[in-house]
C-alpha positions in Angstrom: 8.3 -19.7 0.0 5.7 -18.4 -2.4 5.4 -19.8 -5.9 6.1 -17.2 -8.5 3.9 -17.0 -11.5 3.2 -14.3 -14.2 0.2 -12.2 -13.9 -0.4 -11.5 -17.5 0.8 -8.8 -20.0 1.6 -8.9 -23.6 4.7 -7.9 -25.6 6.0 -8.6 -29.2 6.7 -12.3 -29.9 10.4 -11.5 -30.5 10.8 -10.2 -26.9 8.6 -12.8 -25.3 10.7 -15.7 -26.7 13.8 -14.9 -24.7 12.2 -12.6 -22.1 9.9 -15.4 -20.9 12.7 -17.9 -20.8 14.8 -15.5 -18.7 12.0 -14.6 -16.4 10.9 -18.2 -15.9 14.5 -19.1 -14.9 14.5 -16.3 -12.3 11.1 -17.3 -11.0 12.1 -20.9 -10.5 15.2 -19.7 -8.6 13.5 -17.3 -6.2 10.5 -19.7 -5.7 13.0 -22.4 -4.5 14.6 -19.9 -2.1 17.7 -19.0 -4.2 18.2 -15.2 -4.3 21.2 -14.0 -6.2 21.3 -10.2 -6.5 24.8 -9.3 -7.7 26.6 -6.4 -5.9 23.7 -6.0 -3.5 25.4 -5.1 -0.2 24.8 -7.8 2.4 24.7 -5.2 5.1 21.1 -4.6 4.2 20.1 -8.2 4.9 22.3 -8.3 8.0 20.5 -5.2 9.3 17.2 -6.8 8.6 18.2 -10.0 10.5 19.5 -7.9 13.4 16.3 -5.8 13.6 14.2 -9.0 13.6 16.1 -10.4 16.6 14.1 -9.6 19.8 17.4 -9.6 21.7 19.0 -6.8 19.6 20.1 -3.6 21.3 21.0 -0.2 20.1 24.6 -0.9 20.8 24.6 -4.0 18.5 23.0 -1.9 15.8 25.6 0.9 16.2 28.4 -1.7 15.9 26.8 -3.2 12.8 26.1 0.1 11.0 29.4 1.7 12.2 31.3 -0.9 10.3 30.0 0.7 7.0 31.1 4.3 7.1 29.0 5.3 4.1 25.9 3.7 5.6 26.6 5.4 8.9 26.8 8.7 7.1 23.5 8.0 5.3 21.7 7.2 8.6 23.0 10.4 10.2 21.9 12.4 7.1 18.5 10.8 7.2 18.0 11.4 10.9 18.9 15.1 10.4 16.9 15.7 7.3 13.8 17.9 7.3 11.8 14.9 6.1 12.5 12.8 9.2 13.6 15.4 11.9 10.7 17.8 12.2 12.0 19.0 15.6 15.1 20.4 14.0 17.2 19.2 16.9 20.6 18.0 15.5 21.6 14.4 15.8 25.4 13.8 16.1 25.8 10.2 17.0 24.6 6.9 15.5 22.9 5.6 18.6 20.6 8.6 18.7 20.0 8.5 14.9 19.0 4.8 15.0 16.8 5.3 18.1 15.1 8.4 16.5 14.5 6.8 13.1 13.2 3.4 14.4 13.5 0.0 12.7 11.5 0.7 9.6 13.3 3.9 8.7 16.7 2.4 9.5 15.9 -0.3 6.9 14.7 2.4 4.5 18.0 4.2 4.8 19.9 1.0 4.3 18.0 0.3 1.1 18.9 3.7 -0.2 22.5 3.1 0.6 22.4 -0.2 -1.2 20.9 1.2 -4.4 23.5 4.0 -4.5 26.3 1.4 -4.1 24.9 -0.8 -6.9 24.5 2.1 -9.3 28.2 2.7 -9.3 29.2 -0.9 -10.1 30.9 -1.0 -13.6 28.6 -3.7 -15.0 25.5 -1.8 -13.9 26.6 1.6 -15.4 24.7 1.0 -18.6 21.4 0.9 -16.6 22.4 3.4 -13.9 19.9 5.9 -15.2 17.1 3.3 -15.1 18.1 2.3 -11.6 17.9 5.9 -10.6 14.5 6.3 -12.2 13.2 3.2 -10.5 14.4 4.4 -7.1 12.9 7.9 -7.7 9.6 6.2 -8.4 10.0 4.1 -5.3 10.5 7.2 -3.1 7.3 8.8 -4.6 5.3 5.7 -3.9 6.8 5.5 -0.4 5.7 9.1 0.3 2.2 8.4 -0.9 2.0 5.3 1.2 3.2 7.1 4.3 0.6 9.9 3.8 -2.2 7.3 3.2 -1.2 5.3 6.4 -1.7 8.5 8.5 -5.4 8.1 7.7 -5.4 4.6 9.1 -4.1 2.4 12.0 -1.2 1.2 9.8 2.2 2.3 11.0 3.3 5.1 8.6 6.9 4.1 8.8 6.1 0.5 7.8 4.0 1.9 4.9 6.9 4.0 3.8 9.3 1.1 3.8 6.8 -1.0 1.9 6.4 1.7 -0.7 10.2 2.0 -1.0 10.4 -1.8 -1.5 7.5 -2.2 -4.0 9.8 -2.3 -7.0 12.4 -4.8 -5.6 11.2 -7.4 -8.1 11.9 -5.0 -11.0 15.2 -4.1 -9.5 16.1 -7.8 -9.2 15.2 -8.5 -12.8 17.1 -5.5 -14.1 20.3 -6.3 -12.2 20.2 -10.0 -13.1 19.7 -9.2 -16.8 22.6 -6.7 -16.7 24.8 -9.2 -14.8 24.2 -11.9 -17.4 24.3 -9.6 -20.4 20.9 -10.9 -21.3 19.7 -10.0 -24.7 16.3 -8.4 -23.9 15.8 -6.8 -27.3 13.7 -3.7 -27.1 14.1 -2.6 -23.5 10.7 -1.0 -23.1 8.9 -4.1 -24.4 11.0 -6.3 -22.1 10.0 -4.1 -19.1 6.4 -4.4 -20.1 6.8 -8.1 -19.8 8.6 -7.8 -16.5 5.6 -5.9 -15.1 3.6 -9.1 -15.0 6.2 -10.9 -12.9 7.8 -8.2 -10.7 5.3 -8.4 -7.9 5.6 -12.1 -7.3 9.4 -12.1 -7.8 9.7 -9.2 -5.3 7.6 -11.0 -2.7 9.7 -14.1 -3.0 12.9 -12.1 -2.7 11.7 -10.3 0.5 10.5 -13.6 2.0 13.9 -15.0 1.4 15.3 -12.0 3.3 12.9 -12.7 6.2 10.8 -9.5 5.9 7.5 -9.6 7.7 4.5 -11.4 6.1 2.4 -8.2 5.9 5.1 -6.4 3.8 5.7 -9.5 1.7 2.0 -10.0 1.0 1.5 -6.3 0.1 4.4 -6.5 -2.4 2.9 -9.6 -3.9 -0.6 -8.2 -4.2 0.3 -4.6 -5.3 -1.3 -4.9 -8.7 -4.7 -6.2 -7.5 -6.7 -3.1 -8.0 -10.0 -5.2 -7.8 -8.8 -7.0 -4.6 -11.7 -8.6 -2.8 -12.1 -7.1 0.7 -15.5 -8.6 1.7 -14.1 -10.5 4.7 -12.1 -7.6 6.1 -13.0 -4.4 7.8 -10.2 -2.0 8.3 -7.8 -1.0 5.5 -4.5 -2.8 5.7 -1.0 -2.4 4.3 -1.9 -4.0 1.0 -4.7 -1.5 0.4 -2.3 1.3 1.2 0.4 0.0 -1.2 -2.1 -0.6 -4.1 -3.4 2.9 -3.7 0.1 4.3 -3.1 1.4 2.8 -6.4 -1.4 4.4 -8.3 -0.9 7.7 -6.6 2.8 7.5 -7.0 2.3 7.1 -10.7 0.0 10.2 -10.7 2.8 12.2 -9.1 4.6 12.0 -12.4 2.0 14.2 -14.0 1.7 18.0 -13.3 -1.1 19.3 -11.1 -4.0 19.7 -11.1 -4.6 15.9 -11.2 -7.9 14.2 -11.6 -8.0 10.8 -9.9 -10.7 8.3 -11.0 -11.4 6.2 -7.9 -14.0 4.0 -9.6 -13.0 0.3 -9.9 -10.2 0.5 -7.4 -11.1 -1.5 -4.3 -8.2 0.0 -2.3 -9.5 3.5 -2.7 -12.9 2.3 -1.4 -11.3 0.5 1.5 -9.5 3.7 2.5 -12.6 5.8 2.0 -11.0 8.0 -0.6 -12.8 10.3 -2.9 -11.2 12.0 -5.9 -10.8 15.1 -3.7 -9.2 13.0 -1.0 -6.7 11.6 -3.5 -5.8 15.1 -4.6 -5.2 16.1 -1.0 -3.0 13.1 -0.4 -1.0 13.9 -3.6 -0.5 17.5 -2.4 0.8 16.3 1.0 3.0 13.6 -0.4 4.5 15.9 -3.0 5.3 18.5 -0.4 7.9 16.1 1.1 9.3 14.7 -2.2 12.1 17.2 -2.6 13.4 16.5 0.9 13.0 12.8 0.5 14.8 12.7 -2.8 17.7 14.7 -1.3 17.9 12.4 1.6 17.3 9.0 0.1 18.0 9.6 -3.6 20.8 7.8 -5.4 
């Protein structure tokens, strides 16, 4: 299990006092392998475990997903959406939906289901809008990552799932703070502090849930814009996520967008110019409405 440590950042002293104490406690927990995410549906982890089992079959997945009617409906909706069903051929049964989507997109749909379920929990209603905004940002990053991966040998569906999960550390902190009625003072300042911890906390959470090492490493290194690539040749999932997070943030601003590629090793690894980034943003943005409708919470 990875050791969790802050990566810097500064906030007012009043927030740092209790914010750091709270974050330090969470970091110690997840670093030791203890993950406690209140109201997070365990079906997500069970699906992950099932998908990781080389002996799994479509029938076993159908039985597992079918036990959760709302999740089953979400998978069918996803399989029939314009974002993931370009053929337009309707899917009417779970087995076909799971086969068509594949493991990574099934996991993506399960995460969407989980966030929607959590948002309706009474103790999380005060932060429901923030959870929704976080998930909206995650979908934008996922779209950018998927588009970037299509330029590489990295599986686009794996890149999409990684982008969707990139904020799991932030989600974990937000939910735990709400569950414990933690006094975070000024929320914006607290979240600035969280930004220095969320990547390493997110990596530890996903390791605990037995996600693959490439996804976990990418989540943990997502903020390393000057990542050293001298010993590697082809761009990898981490390069895609670093670039995807930056481009996902750019999607919040109206077009036309000027992307400064200087100083970002991931852009160089992917061979992206400012014009390339603009093209990626245009392609990613063209799918956002459909993705939000399908996976939004």
